[in-house]
N, C-alpha and C positions, 0 to 999 in steps of 0.2 A: 504494500499499499504506500510505503514511504516513496518508491520510485515512479509511481504510476505505471509500472510495467506489470504485464500478466505472463511474460515468458511463453506466450502462445501465439501462434501464426494460424490464420484462417486460410483455408483453401476452398476456392468455388469450383466445382466441376458441373458439366451439363447433366449427365446421367450416370449414376453409380453402376448402372448395367453395361456401361461401354467397356469394352475388354482393355482398352488403354489404362483405365484409371486405377484399377487394382495394383499394378505394377508401380505405376507413377506414384500413388499414394504411399506404397511401401517404401520406395526409395527415399521419398520426401521424409517420411516418418524416421527412417533410420538415421539421415543426416540431421534432422532437427533434434533427434534424441541425442546425438553426439554433442550438440550444441546447448545441451540442457533445456531445450524448448519443447512445448507440447503443439499439437495440431488439432484444429477443429475443421471439421468437413461440412460444407453446405452443399447441397444439390440445388441447382439453379432450376426452379420450376416457376411456372407462371404466378407472377405476384409476390415473389419471394423478396424483391427489391427493398420494400419498405422495412420488412423484418430484419434484413440483413443491414440497412443503414442503421436501425434502432440498436441492434446487437452491438455493431461497431462503436456507435456513439455511446453505448454504455461501458465501453473500454473492455469488451470480451476478449480482444486480440491486440496485438502489437502491430500487425501488419497483414496484408492480404494477398495472396497468390490466387491470380483469377486465371483459370484454365478454359474459360468459355468465352472469351471477349470477342465481340463483333463491333463493327463501326457503330451500331445501333445502341451499343451499350456506353458509349463515351460520356453521355450525360450522367450515368451512374457512376462510372469509374472516376469522374471529376469530383463528384460529391464524396465518394469513398477517399479519394487522394487528399480532400481537405481535412479529414479526420486521422488517417493513418497512411503510412506508405503502401502503395500499390505496385505489384509486379505482374505483368502478363505473362503466362506461361504457356509455352507450346503455341502461342497465338502472337501474330503481329498485327497492329491495328494502325494504318496510315493516320498520320496527323494526331496521334495520341502522344502526350507528353509523359509517359511513364516508362519505367523500365521494361524492357520486353525481351524474353527469350523464346526464340524461334528455331524452327528448323527449315531446312530447304528441301522440300518433299520431291520437286523436279530433279535435283541433282541426286537425291538419295535413289529415286527410281532408276535414273539412268545409271548410277553406279551398280545397282543390282541388275539391270539388263546387261550391261557390259561384262559383268562377272560370268553370267550365265552363257552369253554369246562367246567369250574368250575360252570357255570349256566345252564348245561345240553343241551347247544345248539350243535348240531351235523352237521348242514347243513347252515353255515352262508353264507351269500351273500355279495358281494362286488359291491359298487356303485362308 
């Protein structure tokens, strides 16, 4: 209470059923644990914005990792950023003034295709 810190980071994901999130959340949890931080996870469902802003305004977390951001979320992200640090994770939004961690899916797909082609594979499958 003295420092006004919660030692907790909020993570916003689109749908917990998305196969990407369990592994992502586990990796985040592992790293946050090493830093003596906790993680709170929020699923972005219709109408969650007011509850999210209220929770963050009440000081439930020290910052937010947002893994679902789109350009339409910029007003919400700006409101969040007025209260706590915000980082966009696995997303990039043009003209957003937040730290953003993204990936180059096109280059990644090309690297995978080149790998298979260099080994003589001509009909790869995708699971």
